VMD Tcl script that builds the backbone (N, CA, C; Angstrom):
set m [mol new atoms 483]
animate dup $m
set s [atomselect $m all]
$s set {name element resname resid chain x y z} {
  {N N UNK 1 A 156.718 108.696 77.216}
  {CA C UNK 1 A 155.306 108.983 78.138}
  {C C UNK 1 A 156.009 110.542 78.205}
  {N N UNK 2 A 154.496 111.062 78.171}
  {CA C UNK 2 A 154.483 112.651 78.501}
  {C C UNK 2 A 153.302 112.580 79.597}
  {N N UNK 3 A 154.347 112.089 80.612}
  {CA C UNK 3 A 153.210 112.661 82.216}
  {C C UNK 3 A 152.579 114.093 81.926}
  {N N UNK 4 A 153.403 115.137 81.274}
  {CA C UNK 4 A 152.408 116.324 81.577}
  {C C UNK 4 A 150.798 116.620 80.878}
  {N N UNK 5 A 151.561 115.839 79.168}
  {CA C UNK 5 A 150.199 115.809 78.650}
  {C C UNK 5 A 149.442 115.234 79.390}
  {N N UNK 6 A 149.635 114.085 80.481}
  {CA C UNK 6 A 148.894 113.009 80.879}
  {C C UNK 6 A 147.669 113.408 81.770}
  {N N UNK 7 A 148.842 114.858 82.620}
  {CA C UNK 7 A 148.146 115.238 83.784}
  {C C UNK 7 A 146.636 116.183 83.185}
  {N N UNK 8 A 146.737 116.754 81.610}
  {CA C UNK 8 A 146.379 118.009 81.759}
  {C C UNK 8 A 145.328 116.841 80.752}
  {N N UNK 9 A 145.407 115.913 79.952}
  {CA C UNK 9 A 144.184 115.048 79.947}
  {C C UNK 9 A 143.378 114.415 80.145}
  {N N UNK 10 A 144.087 114.030 81.641}
  {CA C UNK 10 A 143.548 113.519 83.210}
  {C C UNK 10 A 142.709 114.818 84.005}
  {N N UNK 11 A 142.539 116.411 83.754}
  {CA C UNK 11 A 142.477 117.563 84.694}
  {C C UNK 11 A 142.905 117.238 86.145}
  {N N UNK 12 A 144.718 117.412 86.410}
  {CA C UNK 12 A 145.055 116.110 87.275}
  {C C UNK 12 A 145.059 117.825 88.142}
  {N N UNK 13 A 145.393 118.544 89.035}
  {CA C UNK 13 A 144.808 120.049 89.680}
  {C C UNK 13 A 146.753 120.301 90.089}
  {N N UNK 14 A 147.012 120.839 90.174}
  {CA C UNK 14 A 148.043 121.638 91.091}
  {C C UNK 14 A 148.543 120.481 92.209}
  {N N UNK 15 A 147.328 120.264 92.580}
  {CA C UNK 15 A 148.062 119.824 94.290}
  {C C UNK 15 A 147.933 118.416 93.736}
  {N N UNK 16 A 147.238 117.460 92.960}
  {CA C UNK 16 A 148.318 116.296 92.955}
  {C C UNK 16 A 149.274 116.359 92.113}
  {N N UNK 17 A 149.556 117.253 91.759}
  {CA C UNK 17 A 151.133 117.369 90.533}
  {C C UNK 17 A 151.476 117.280 91.927}
  {N N UNK 18 A 151.561 118.031 92.426}
  {CA C UNK 18 A 152.933 118.726 93.400}
  {C C UNK 18 A 153.349 117.647 94.204}
  {N N UNK 19 A 152.243 116.564 94.803}
  {CA C UNK 19 A 152.154 116.004 95.405}
  {C C UNK 19 A 152.679 114.905 94.979}
  {N N UNK 20 A 152.640 114.129 94.353}
  {CA C UNK 20 A 152.666 113.206 93.182}
  {C C UNK 20 A 154.391 113.584 92.343}
  {N N UNK 21 A 155.252 114.872 92.487}
  {CA C UNK 21 A 155.929 115.057 92.146}
  {C C UNK 21 A 157.071 115.346 93.809}
  {N N UNK 22 A 156.626 115.644 94.532}
  {CA C UNK 22 A 157.061 114.679 96.074}
  {C C UNK 22 A 157.080 113.603 96.028}
  {N N UNK 23 A 156.168 112.527 96.162}
  {CA C UNK 23 A 156.123 111.156 96.253}
  {C C UNK 23 A 157.513 110.623 94.809}
  {N N UNK 24 A 157.303 111.003 93.487}
  {CA C UNK 24 A 158.558 111.034 93.891}
  {C C UNK 24 A 159.895 111.323 94.125}
  {N N UNK 25 A 160.345 112.239 94.496}
  {CA C UNK 25 A 161.084 112.341 95.335}
  {C C UNK 25 A 161.537 111.327 95.985}
  {N N UNK 26 A 160.381 110.637 97.245}
  {CA C UNK 26 A 160.696 110.029 98.493}
  {C C UNK 26 A 160.879 109.121 97.926}
  {N N UNK 27 A 160.280 108.617 96.369}
  {CA C UNK 27 A 160.846 107.212 96.010}
  {C C UNK 27 A 162.579 107.222 96.040}
  {N N UNK 28 A 163.451 108.248 95.891}
  {CA C UNK 28 A 164.713 108.174 96.206}
  {C C UNK 28 A 165.111 107.862 97.367}
  {N N UNK 29 A 164.388 108.287 98.317}
  {CA C UNK 29 A 164.907 107.399 99.916}
  {C C UNK 29 A 164.807 106.044 99.520}
  {N N UNK 30 A 163.947 105.119 98.918}
  {CA C UNK 30 A 163.449 103.827 99.022}
  {C C UNK 30 A 164.748 103.425 98.545}
  {N N UNK 31 A 164.713 103.420 96.999}
  {CA C UNK 31 A 165.773 103.394 95.387}
  {C C UNK 31 A 166.402 103.433 95.503}
  {N N UNK 32 A 166.727 104.068 96.062}
  {CA C UNK 32 A 168.858 104.396 96.863}
  {C C UNK 32 A 169.431 103.285 97.133}
  {N N UNK 33 A 168.581 101.878 97.943}
  {CA C UNK 33 A 168.680 101.196 98.774}
  {C C UNK 33 A 169.002 100.022 98.091}
  {N N UNK 34 A 168.823 99.844 96.771}
  {CA C UNK 34 A 168.522 98.780 95.933}
  {C C UNK 34 A 169.057 98.577 94.128}
  {N N UNK 35 A 169.873 97.772 93.544}
  {CA C UNK 35 A 170.406 97.620 92.850}
  {C C UNK 35 A 169.963 96.710 91.458}
  {N N UNK 36 A 168.301 96.615 92.321}
  {CA C UNK 36 A 167.698 95.573 91.450}
  {C C UNK 36 A 166.359 96.550 90.692}
  {N N UNK 37 A 166.005 97.762 91.286}
  {CA C UNK 37 A 164.610 98.854 91.056}
  {C C UNK 37 A 164.918 98.988 89.473}
  {N N UNK 38 A 163.684 99.267 88.718}
  {CA C UNK 38 A 163.342 99.697 88.072}
  {C C UNK 38 A 162.879 101.392 87.899}
  {N N UNK 39 A 164.283 101.724 88.027}
  {CA C UNK 39 A 163.842 103.343 88.170}
  {C C UNK 39 A 163.084 104.382 87.506}
  {N N UNK 40 A 163.102 104.088 86.080}
  {CA C UNK 40 A 161.778 104.547 85.243}
  {C C UNK 40 A 160.309 104.304 85.588}
  {N N UNK 41 A 160.090 102.900 86.190}
  {CA C UNK 41 A 158.965 102.724 86.126}
  {C C UNK 41 A 158.594 102.608 87.774}
  {N N UNK 42 A 159.459 103.170 88.566}
  {CA C UNK 42 A 159.104 103.869 89.505}
  {C C UNK 42 A 158.796 105.562 89.563}
  {N N UNK 43 A 159.407 106.414 88.796}
  {CA C UNK 43 A 159.115 107.555 88.374}
  {C C UNK 43 A 157.977 107.618 87.929}
  {N N UNK 44 A 157.543 106.836 86.486}
  {CA C UNK 44 A 156.292 106.818 86.668}
  {C C UNK 44 A 155.260 105.963 87.646}
  {N N UNK 45 A 155.213 105.619 87.929}
  {CA C UNK 45 A 154.243 104.538 89.124}
  {C C UNK 45 A 154.392 105.833 90.154}
  {N N UNK 46 A 155.068 106.798 90.678}
  {CA C UNK 46 A 155.264 108.021 92.148}
  {C C UNK 46 A 153.950 109.094 90.768}
  {N N UNK 47 A 154.928 109.533 90.124}
  {CA C UNK 47 A 154.266 110.759 89.267}
  {C C UNK 47 A 152.583 110.843 88.538}
  {N N UNK 48 A 152.682 109.416 88.600}
  {CA C UNK 48 A 150.671 108.720 88.141}
  {C C UNK 48 A 149.991 108.352 89.161}
  {N N UNK 49 A 150.029 107.945 90.156}
  {CA C UNK 49 A 149.353 107.130 90.830}
  {C C UNK 49 A 148.661 107.866 91.867}
  {N N UNK 50 A 147.881 109.373 91.892}
  {CA C UNK 50 A 147.246 109.893 91.950}
  {C C UNK 50 A 146.481 109.955 91.133}
  {N N UNK 51 A 145.918 110.240 89.780}
  {CA C UNK 51 A 145.308 110.495 88.611}
  {C C UNK 51 A 144.066 109.713 88.992}
  {N N UNK 52 A 143.263 109.108 89.734}
  {CA C UNK 52 A 142.249 109.198 89.943}
  {C C UNK 52 A 141.368 110.254 90.847}
  {N N UNK 53 A 142.440 110.718 91.313}
  {CA C UNK 53 A 142.406 111.673 92.370}
  {C C UNK 53 A 141.532 113.135 91.787}
  {N N UNK 54 A 141.791 112.678 90.005}
  {CA C UNK 54 A 141.023 114.028 88.849}
  {C C UNK 54 A 139.851 113.358 89.253}
  {N N UNK 55 A 138.863 112.251 89.814}
  {CA C UNK 55 A 137.280 112.093 89.858}
  {C C UNK 55 A 136.918 111.706 91.467}
  {N N UNK 56 A 138.249 111.893 91.877}
  {CA C UNK 56 A 137.324 111.602 93.486}
  {C C UNK 56 A 138.686 111.618 94.819}
  {N N UNK 57 A 138.254 111.897 95.330}
  {CA C UNK 57 A 139.488 112.174 96.649}
  {C C UNK 57 A 139.021 110.933 97.675}
  {N N UNK 58 A 138.190 109.549 97.528}
  {CA C UNK 58 A 138.209 108.517 97.952}
  {C C UNK 58 A 139.472 107.310 97.936}
  {N N UNK 59 A 138.925 106.784 98.600}
  {CA C UNK 59 A 139.980 105.274 98.954}
  {C C UNK 59 A 139.816 104.979 98.211}
  {N N UNK 60 A 138.554 105.303 96.692}
  {CA C UNK 60 A 138.487 104.589 95.399}
  {C C UNK 60 A 139.405 104.836 94.121}
  {N N UNK 61 A 139.904 106.471 94.408}
  {CA C UNK 61 A 140.763 106.605 93.591}
  {C C UNK 61 A 141.719 105.294 92.786}
  {N N UNK 62 A 142.601 105.025 93.869}
  {CA C UNK 62 A 143.028 104.367 93.439}
  {C C UNK 62 A 142.601 103.320 91.741}
  {N N UNK 63 A 141.573 103.091 92.595}
  {CA C UNK 63 A 140.995 101.458 91.340}
  {C C UNK 63 A 140.790 102.555 90.244}
  {N N UNK 64 A 140.320 103.927 90.850}
  {CA C UNK 64 A 139.674 104.204 89.228}
  {C C UNK 64 A 140.759 104.728 88.284}
  {N N UNK 65 A 142.149 105.357 89.247}
  {CA C UNK 65 A 142.207 106.092 88.366}
  {C C UNK 65 A 143.485 104.914 87.533}
  {N N UNK 66 A 143.862 103.083 88.155}
  {CA C UNK 66 A 145.277 102.579 87.152}
  {C C UNK 66 A 143.490 102.887 85.986}
  {N N UNK 67 A 141.858 102.522 86.625}
  {CA C UNK 67 A 141.499 102.020 85.219}
  {C C UNK 67 A 141.009 103.400 84.477}
  {N N UNK 68 A 141.733 104.790 83.930}
  {CA C UNK 68 A 141.944 105.679 83.038}
  {C C UNK 68 A 142.957 105.431 82.887}
  {N N UNK 69 A 144.555 105.127 83.338}
  {CA C UNK 69 A 145.750 104.821 82.628}
  {C C UNK 69 A 145.560 103.855 81.925}
  {N N UNK 70 A 144.514 103.116 82.083}
  {CA C UNK 70 A 144.597 101.777 81.356}
  {C C UNK 70 A 143.745 102.024 79.722}
  {N N UNK 71 A 142.782 102.862 80.398}
  {CA C UNK 71 A 142.139 103.545 78.634}
  {C C UNK 71 A 143.082 103.968 77.920}
  {N N UNK 72 A 144.487 104.831 78.322}
  {CA C UNK 72 A 145.140 105.884 77.647}
  {C C UNK 72 A 146.458 104.459 77.680}
  {N N UNK 73 A 146.457 103.782 77.166}
  {CA C UNK 73 A 147.305 102.609 77.416}
  {C C UNK 73 A 148.471 102.723 77.885}
  {N N UNK 74 A 148.179 102.765 79.271}
  {CA C UNK 74 A 150.197 103.314 80.397}
  {C C UNK 74 A 149.898 101.996 80.308}
  {N N UNK 75 A 151.449 101.555 80.313}
  {CA C UNK 75 A 151.828 100.254 80.725}
  {C C UNK 75 A 151.077 99.943 81.858}
  {N N UNK 76 A 150.595 98.371 81.734}
  {CA C UNK 76 A 149.983 97.826 82.433}
  {C C UNK 76 A 150.825 98.016 83.869}
  {N N UNK 77 A 152.410 97.666 84.091}
  {CA C UNK 77 A 152.574 98.128 85.403}
  {C C UNK 77 A 152.720 98.780 85.904}
  {N N UNK 78 A 152.368 100.334 85.038}
  {CA C UNK 78 A 151.753 101.682 85.813}
  {C C UNK 78 A 150.417 101.742 86.695}
  {N N UNK 79 A 150.080 101.200 85.837}
  {CA C UNK 79 A 148.500 100.587 86.410}
  {C C UNK 79 A 148.588 100.166 87.569}
  {N N UNK 80 A 149.453 99.007 87.573}
  {CA C UNK 80 A 149.112 98.284 89.207}
  {C C UNK 80 A 149.218 98.855 90.087}
  {N N UNK 81 A 151.149 99.750 90.140}
  {CA C UNK 81 A 151.536 100.528 91.467}
  {C C UNK 81 A 150.230 101.719 91.498}
  {N N UNK 82 A 149.864 102.094 90.485}
  {CA C UNK 82 A 148.154 102.965 90.949}
  {C C UNK 82 A 147.228 102.254 92.009}
  {N N UNK 83 A 146.851 101.043 91.036}
  {CA C UNK 83 A 146.115 100.655 91.939}
  {C C UNK 83 A 146.336 99.801 93.323}
  {N N UNK 84 A 147.223 99.661 93.558}
  {CA C UNK 84 A 148.047 98.868 95.156}
  {C C UNK 84 A 148.763 100.401 96.109}
  {N N UNK 85 A 148.713 101.629 95.946}
  {CA C UNK 85 A 149.312 102.086 96.254}
  {C C UNK 85 A 148.960 102.570 97.651}
  {N N UNK 86 A 147.024 102.396 97.556}
  {CA C UNK 86 A 146.905 102.459 99.069}
  {C C UNK 86 A 147.532 101.892 100.001}
  {N N UNK 87 A 147.709 102.976 101.287}
  {CA C UNK 87 A 148.710 102.277 102.344}
  {C C UNK 87 A 149.695 101.382 102.036}
  {N N UNK 88 A 148.975 100.420 102.933}
  {CA C UNK 88 A 150.531 99.653 102.859}
  {C C UNK 88 A 149.670 98.141 101.943}
  {N N UNK 89 A 148.396 98.302 101.353}
  {CA C UNK 89 A 147.698 97.472 100.434}
  {C C UNK 89 A 146.207 97.185 101.388}
  {N N UNK 90 A 145.763 96.645 100.455}
  {CA C UNK 90 A 144.285 96.268 100.647}
  {C C UNK 90 A 143.940 95.344 100.376}
  {N N UNK 91 A 143.398 94.122 101.538}
  {CA C UNK 91 A 143.450 93.065 101.249}
  {C C UNK 91 A 141.898 92.919 100.185}
  {N N UNK 92 A 141.885 92.255 99.843}
  {CA C UNK 92 A 140.181 91.505 98.738}
  {C C UNK 92 A 139.421 91.572 99.728}
  {N N UNK 93 A 138.974 91.642 101.205}
  {CA C UNK 93 A 138.376 91.557 102.234}
  {C C UNK 93 A 138.320 92.297 102.778}
  {N N UNK 94 A 138.938 92.961 103.223}
  {CA C UNK 94 A 138.861 94.715 103.473}
  {C C UNK 94 A 138.439 95.468 102.176}
  {N N UNK 95 A 138.597 94.917 101.403}
  {CA C UNK 95 A 138.285 95.862 99.842}
  {C C UNK 95 A 136.503 95.788 99.470}
  {N N UNK 96 A 136.445 94.681 100.176}
  {CA C UNK 96 A 134.457 94.473 99.966}
  {C C UNK 96 A 134.161 95.720 100.907}
  {N N UNK 97 A 134.233 95.133 102.324}
  {CA C UNK 97 A 134.130 95.663 103.685}
  {C C UNK 97 A 133.636 97.580 102.958}
  {N N UNK 98 A 135.179 98.171 102.498}
  {CA C UNK 98 A 134.786 99.358 101.641}
  {C C UNK 98 A 134.135 99.263 100.926}
  {N N UNK 99 A 133.713 98.752 99.760}
  {CA C UNK 99 A 133.096 99.326 98.999}
  {C C UNK 99 A 133.739 99.494 97.030}
  {N N UNK 100 A 134.726 98.893 97.230}
  {CA C UNK 100 A 136.032 99.038 96.631}
  {C C UNK 100 A 135.515 97.278 95.430}
  {N N UNK 101 A 135.537 97.187 94.152}
  {CA C UNK 101 A 135.506 95.848 93.952}
  {C C UNK 101 A 136.063 94.452 94.705}
  {N N UNK 102 A 135.953 93.927 94.974}
  {CA C UNK 102 A 136.851 92.675 95.499}
  {C C UNK 102 A 137.712 92.108 95.067}
  {N N UNK 103 A 139.160 92.981 95.204}
  {CA C UNK 103 A 140.259 92.032 95.349}
  {C C UNK 103 A 141.525 92.611 95.849}
  {N N UNK 104 A 142.884 91.823 95.491}
  {CA C UNK 104 A 144.031 92.434 96.803}
  {C C UNK 104 A 144.477 93.634 95.747}
  {N N UNK 105 A 144.481 94.320 96.879}
  {CA C UNK 105 A 145.099 95.734 96.159}
  {C C UNK 105 A 146.496 95.681 97.556}
  {N N UNK 106 A 147.365 94.205 97.408}
  {CA C UNK 106 A 148.165 94.617 98.249}
  {C C UNK 106 A 149.541 94.308 96.911}
  {N N UNK 107 A 150.085 95.802 97.450}
  {CA C UNK 107 A 151.451 96.026 95.955}
  {C C UNK 107 A 152.330 94.669 96.047}
  {N N UNK 108 A 152.624 93.765 95.839}
  {CA C UNK 108 A 153.325 92.940 94.881}
  {C C UNK 108 A 155.275 93.066 94.684}
  {N N UNK 109 A 155.013 93.608 93.805}
  {CA C UNK 109 A 156.697 93.968 93.269}
  {C C UNK 109 A 156.847 95.198 93.565}
  {N N UNK 110 A 158.668 95.416 94.056}
  {CA C UNK 110 A 159.393 96.223 94.431}
  {C C UNK 110 A 158.796 97.317 94.355}
  {N N UNK 111 A 158.809 97.868 93.380}
  {CA C UNK 111 A 157.964 99.008 92.389}
  {C C UNK 111 A 156.917 99.683 93.583}
  {N N UNK 112 A 155.988 98.462 93.214}
  {CA C UNK 112 A 154.547 98.841 94.029}
  {C C UNK 112 A 154.673 99.116 95.131}
  {N N UNK 113 A 155.456 98.847 96.233}
  {CA C UNK 113 A 155.937 98.406 97.682}
  {C C UNK 113 A 156.378 100.078 97.763}
  {N N UNK 114 A 157.654 100.314 96.437}
  {CA C UNK 114 A 157.878 101.582 96.430}
  {C C UNK 114 A 157.443 103.159 96.600}
  {N N UNK 115 A 156.523 102.509 95.838}
  {CA C UNK 115 A 155.509 103.748 95.309}
  {C C UNK 115 A 154.383 103.865 96.406}
  {N N UNK 116 A 154.109 103.236 96.409}
  {CA C UNK 116 A 153.123 102.839 97.618}
  {C C UNK 116 A 153.858 103.456 98.669}
  {N N UNK 117 A 154.676 102.371 99.765}
  {CA C UNK 117 A 155.208 103.226 100.548}
  {C C UNK 117 A 155.621 104.917 100.801}
  {N N UNK 118 A 155.798 105.283 99.674}
  {CA C UNK 118 A 156.895 106.330 99.642}
  {C C UNK 118 A 155.576 107.818 99.469}
  {N N UNK 119 A 154.655 107.216 99.151}
  {CA C UNK 119 A 152.992 107.552 99.156}
  {C C UNK 119 A 152.622 107.636 101.281}
  {N N UNK 120 A 152.649 106.922 101.561}
  {CA C UNK 120 A 152.984 106.883 103.434}
  {C C UNK 120 A 153.448 107.856 104.111}
  {N N UNK 121 A 154.736 107.896 103.484}
  {CA C UNK 121 A 155.824 108.739 103.887}
  {C C UNK 121 A 155.726 110.595 103.141}
  {N N UNK 122 A 154.400 110.696 103.047}
  {CA C UNK 122 A 154.638 112.434 102.492}
  {C C UNK 122 A 153.046 112.901 103.217}
  {N N UNK 123 A 152.555 113.542 103.380}
  {CA C UNK 123 A 150.957 114.071 104.198}
  {C C UNK 123 A 151.243 115.541 102.746}
  {N N UNK 124 A 150.669 115.362 102.218}
  {CA C UNK 124 A 150.715 117.128 101.289}
  {C C UNK 124 A 151.909 116.329 99.987}
  {N N UNK 125 A 152.261 118.118 100.833}
  {CA C UNK 125 A 153.983 117.692 99.847}
  {C C UNK 125 A 155.255 118.265 100.631}
  {N N UNK 126 A 154.794 117.336 102.604}
  {CA C UNK 126 A 155.894 117.256 103.035}
  {C C UNK 126 A 156.052 116.143 103.345}
  {N N UNK 127 A 157.419 115.704 103.363}
  {CA C UNK 127 A 158.088 114.360 104.052}
  {C C UNK 127 A 157.805 114.420 105.537}
  {N N UNK 128 A 156.853 113.036 105.498}
  {CA C UNK 128 A 157.576 112.380 107.053}
  {C C UNK 128 A 157.435 111.455 107.468}
  {N N UNK 129 A 157.667 111.053 108.974}
  {CA C UNK 129 A 158.321 110.368 109.092}
  {C C UNK 129 A 157.369 108.655 108.931}
  {N N UNK 130 A 158.009 106.996 109.928}
  {CA C UNK 130 A 156.760 105.996 110.276}
  {C C UNK 130 A 156.244 106.712 111.282}
  {N N UNK 131 A 157.348 107.497 112.377}
  {CA C UNK 131 A 155.445 107.640 113.742}
  {C C UNK 131 A 154.703 108.506 113.468}
  {N N UNK 132 A 155.340 109.671 112.707}
  {CA C UNK 132 A 153.913 110.758 111.597}
  {C C UNK 132 A 152.793 109.303 110.826}
  {N N UNK 133 A 153.087 108.592 110.560}
  {CA C UNK 133 A 152.247 107.951 109.596}
  {C C UNK 133 A 150.767 107.261 110.370}
  {N N UNK 134 A 152.002 106.637 111.092}
  {CA C UNK 134 A 151.442 105.541 112.477}
  {C C UNK 134 A 150.060 106.824 113.210}
  {N N UNK 135 A 150.292 107.493 113.498}
  {CA C UNK 135 A 149.966 108.776 114.448}
  {C C UNK 135 A 148.497 108.822 113.367}
  {N N UNK 136 A 149.154 109.409 112.468}
  {CA C UNK 136 A 147.514 109.377 111.931}
  {C C UNK 136 A 146.676 108.944 111.039}
  {N N UNK 137 A 147.218 107.200 111.269}
  {CA C UNK 137 A 146.212 106.381 110.966}
  {C C UNK 137 A 145.408 105.915 112.272}
  {N N UNK 138 A 146.358 105.752 113.235}
  {CA C UNK 138 A 145.850 105.901 114.732}
  {C C UNK 138 A 144.677 107.095 115.411}
  {N N UNK 139 A 144.752 108.142 114.567}
  {CA C UNK 139 A 143.702 109.170 114.930}
  {C C UNK 139 A 142.645 109.199 113.741}
  {N N UNK 140 A 142.699 109.171 112.628}
  {CA C UNK 140 A 141.746 107.837 111.834}
  {C C UNK 140 A 140.846 106.683 111.912}
  {N N UNK 141 A 141.259 106.004 113.256}
  {CA C UNK 141 A 141.517 104.370 113.762}
  {C C UNK 141 A 141.446 103.207 112.519}
  {N N UNK 142 A 142.284 103.475 111.944}
  {CA C UNK 142 A 142.677 102.168 111.166}
  {C C UNK 142 A 142.977 101.089 112.040}
  {N N UNK 143 A 142.601 100.328 110.878}
  {CA C UNK 143 A 143.094 98.780 112.029}
  {C C UNK 143 A 144.226 98.140 111.783}
  {N N UNK 144 A 144.098 97.621 113.465}
  {CA C UNK 144 A 145.534 97.731 113.471}
  {C C UNK 144 A 146.542 96.038 112.837}
  {N N UNK 145 A 145.407 95.770 112.055}
  {CA C UNK 145 A 146.172 95.209 110.652}
  {C C UNK 145 A 147.213 95.881 110.108}
  {N N UNK 146 A 146.119 96.471 109.290}
  {CA C UNK 146 A 146.456 97.907 108.815}
  {C C UNK 146 A 147.509 98.656 109.199}
  {N N UNK 147 A 147.689 98.866 110.143}
  {CA C UNK 147 A 148.520 99.654 110.651}
  {C C UNK 147 A 150.036 98.499 110.906}
  {N N UNK 148 A 149.620 97.424 111.539}
  {CA C UNK 148 A 150.282 96.179 111.275}
  {C C UNK 148 A 151.681 96.164 110.238}
  {N N UNK 149 A 150.562 96.234 108.463}
  {CA C UNK 149 A 151.003 95.626 107.261}
  {C C UNK 149 A 151.782 96.510 107.281}
  {N N UNK 150 A 151.027 98.213 107.848}
  {CA C UNK 150 A 152.442 98.850 106.951}
  {C C UNK 150 A 153.440 99.514 107.982}
  {N N UNK 151 A 153.793 98.839 108.967}
  {CA C UNK 151 A 155.315 99.010 110.104}
  {C C UNK 151 A 156.262 97.746 108.727}
  {N N UNK 152 A 155.115 96.495 108.821}
  {CA C UNK 152 A 155.741 95.217 107.853}
  {C C UNK 152 A 156.564 96.020 106.938}
  {N N UNK 153 A 155.920 96.733 106.358}
  {CA C UNK 153 A 156.444 97.706 104.803}
  {C C UNK 153 A 157.993 98.273 104.373}
  {N N UNK 154 A 157.525 99.035 105.791}
  {CA C UNK 154 A 158.740 100.384 106.320}
  {C C UNK 154 A 160.146 99.371 106.603}
  {N N UNK 155 A 159.793 98.319 107.525}
  {CA C UNK 155 A 161.314 97.323 107.793}
  {C C UNK 155 A 161.228 96.866 106.537}
  {N N UNK 156 A 160.638 96.004 105.550}
  {CA C UNK 156 A 160.718 95.158 104.645}
  {C C UNK 156 A 161.404 96.120 103.443}
  {N N UNK 157 A 161.342 97.531 103.498}
  {CA C UNK 157 A 161.931 98.271 102.614}
  {C C UNK 157 A 163.058 99.231 102.629}
  {N N UNK 158 A 163.259 99.331 104.152}
  {CA C UNK 158 A 163.891 100.251 104.932}
  {C C UNK 158 A 165.068 99.720 106.137}
  {N N UNK 159 A 164.466 98.401 106.393}
  {CA C UNK 159 A 165.461 98.191 107.460}
  {C C UNK 159 A 164.538 98.764 108.735}
  {N N UNK 160 A 165.554 99.402 109.627}
  {CA C UNK 160 A 165.036 100.072 110.758}
  {C C UNK 160 A 165.167 101.311 111.085}
  {N N UNK 161 A 165.154 102.400 109.752}
  {CA C UNK 161 A 165.260 102.944 109.735}
  {C C UNK 161 A 164.229 104.094 109.893}
}
mol reanalyze $m
mol bondsrecalc $m
mol representation Tube
mol addrep $m
């Protein structure tokens, strides 16, 4: 799979590309803790997770990005990573409230969780820590339930680091 060709075909900005490369670098901080992770899947998922931002910067970029990837026959596992990478996931109920198609956007596989959380731990092209993310989410008045899901995901993947 030629990621640069996909970036070009979908008109991804330099910012999207650089952010996605930083997210990929951040995944390495997590994948090194696991023996059973599909590293190639994580790489493609991380590098393609934000292609929907070529259409919109809204929260819907995740499912729209997955749809774009499906149209060019990208592996469904990568499409799921893209679709489920927002925060620590979005429940079907929250999706409905947000105006998204009503389905579960909670990351399920190890690879989905790694990319979602690596994205949480990147701000633009800068690696950040959990405290930074919690503060950012609190400042955006994110639901407490979402913040708790973030903390749970962090501890599941990284323990107390």
